[in-house]
C-alpha positions as CSV (number, residue, x, y, z in Angstrom):
1,M,43.0,4.1,42.1
2,M,43.8,5.8,38.8
3,K,42.8,2.7,36.9
4,R,39.4,2.6,38.6
5,I,38.8,6.3,37.9
6,F,39.7,5.8,34.3
7,T,37.3,2.8,34.1
8,I,34.5,4.9,35.6
9,L,35.2,7.8,33.2
10,S,35.3,5.4,30.3
11,V,32.0,3.8,31.2
12,A,30.4,7.3,31.8
13,F,31.6,8.5,28.4
14,L,30.2,5.4,26.6
15,V,26.9,5.6,28.4
16,G,26.7,9.4,27.7
17,Y,27.6,8.8,24.0
18,Y,25.0,6.1,23.7
19,L,22.3,8.4,25.2
20,I,23.4,11.8,23.7
21,E,24.5,10.9,20.2
22,P,21.1,9.6,19.0
23,V,19.5,12.8,20.3
24,L,22.0,15.0,18.4
25,T,21.6,13.0,15.2
26,Y,17.8,12.3,15.3
27,N,17.0,15.0,12.7
28,Q,19.7,13.9,10.2
29,S,18.9,12.0,7.0
30,T,21.4,9.6,5.4
31,S,21.7,11.9,2.4
32,E,22.1,15.6,1.6
33,N,21.8,17.7,-1.5
34,V,19.3,15.3,-3.1
35,S,17.9,16.0,-6.6
36,M,15.7,13.9,-8.8
37,A,15.2,14.4,-12.5
38,V,13.1,12.6,-15.1
39,V,15.1,10.6,-17.7
40,A,12.2,8.8,-19.4
41,E,8.4,9.4,-19.1
42,P,6.0,6.5,-19.1
43,F,4.0,5.5,-22.1
44,I,6.1,7.6,-24.4
45,D,9.4,5.7,-24.0
46,S,8.1,2.6,-22.1
47,D,5.6,1.7,-19.3
48,K,8.2,2.9,-16.7
49,L,9.1,6.2,-15.2
50,V,12.9,6.5,-15.2
51,Y,14.5,9.2,-13.0
52,R,18.0,10.0,-11.9
53,W,18.6,10.2,-8.1
54,S,21.7,12.4,-7.3
55,G,23.0,13.4,-3.9
56,D,25.6,13.0,-1.2
57,L,25.4,9.9,1.0
58,V,26.6,11.0,4.5
59,K,25.5,8.2,6.8
60,S,25.4,4.4,6.4
61,C,22.6,2.7,8.2
62,E,19.4,0.7,7.6
63,V,16.9,2.8,5.6
64,S,13.3,2.3,4.5
65,I,11.9,4.2,1.5
66,R,8.2,4.7,1.2
67,R,7.0,5.5,-2.3
68,R,3.8,6.5,-4.1
69,F,2.3,8.0,-7.2
70,V,-0.2,10.8,-7.3
71,D,-1.9,11.2,-10.7
72,S,-3.5,14.3,-12.2
73,A,-6.9,13.4,-10.7
74,G,-5.4,13.2,-7.2
75,V,-5.6,9.4,-7.0
76,V,-2.8,8.1,-4.8
77,T,-1.2,4.7,-5.6
78,S,1.1,3.4,-2.9
79,L,4.0,1.3,-3.9
80,I,5.9,-1.4,-2.0
81,S,8.4,0.1,0.4
82,H,12.0,-0.7,-0.1
83,N,14.3,-1.6,2.8
84,F,18.1,-1.1,2.4
85,D,20.9,-2.5,4.6
86,P,23.8,-0.2,5.6
87,L,26.2,0.5,2.9
88,P,30.0,-0.1,3.2
89,V,31.5,3.0,4.7
90,G,33.6,3.4,1.5
91,S,30.4,3.9,-0.5
92,L,29.7,7.3,1.2
93,G,30.0,10.5,-0.9
94,A,28.5,11.9,-4.0
95,I,26.4,9.4,-6.0
96,S,24.0,9.3,-8.9
97,Y,22.0,6.5,-10.3
98,E,18.9,5.8,-12.4
99,V,15.7,4.2,-11.1
100,A,13.0,2.6,-13.2
101,I,9.5,2.2,-11.8
102,S,6.5,0.6,-13.5
103,V,3.6,3.0,-13.7
104,P,0.1,1.7,-13.4
105,F,-1.8,1.7,-16.7
106,N,-4.9,3.2,-15.0
107,M,-3.3,6.5,-14.1
108,S,-5.1,9.6,-15.4
109,E,-3.5,11.5,-18.2
110,G,-1.7,14.7,-17.3
111,V,0.9,15.8,-14.8
112,A,1.6,13.2,-12.1
113,T,4.0,13.1,-9.2
114,Y,6.3,10.4,-7.8
115,Q,7.0,10.9,-4.1
116,A,9.6,9.1,-2.0
117,T,10.2,9.4,1.8
118,E,13.3,8.1,3.6
119,I,12.9,6.6,7.1
120,P,16.4,6.1,8.5
121,K,17.1,3.7,11.4
122,C,20.5,4.9,12.4
123,S,20.0,4.8,16.1
124,W,17.8,3.3,18.8
125,L,15.9,6.6,19.0
126,Q,15.1,6.7,15.2
127,R,13.9,3.1,15.5
128,M,11.6,3.9,18.5
129,F,10.3,7.2,17.0
130,P,10.7,7.0,13.2
131,K,11.6,10.3,11.6
132,S,10.8,10.7,7.9
133,F,12.6,12.8,5.3
134,D,10.9,13.6,2.0
135,Y,12.9,13.5,-1.2
136,P,12.2,16.1,-3.9
137,E,9.1,15.2,-5.9
138,V,9.4,13.9,-9.4
139,K,6.8,15.5,-11.7
140,F,6.2,13.7,-15.0
141,T,3.5,13.6,-17.7
142,V,1.3,10.6,-18.4
143,T,0.5,10.6,-22.1
144,R,-1.5,7.9,-23.9
């Protein structure tokens, strides 16, 4: 009798966790305290924008990053999205790395913006109803 009650409680706990945990974590990104800073501007140093991404990785799951440029004339250039597999759990924590992105030669001179949006797929709920999290914008100057 006790074994049966324990089994029922265990199944109820697992089902509850499977249904409740995605709801509780739906509004959570995989990273916190994100900052982005320009390291090298395009057409001065090279044809690439180089920026430093810094932040705390707090969750490991599949992630899609949508990216785009907006130039000084308001023209939007969408870039290919990047998809990332879950990281090893030991990779979580504070991290900083540099990213280089080729900038189109037809961008207008002046202040432009690089925008990136994270779409995590950490649970069945985030897969069914994607939630996006914008990273801080990277402002840079296009100079010819």
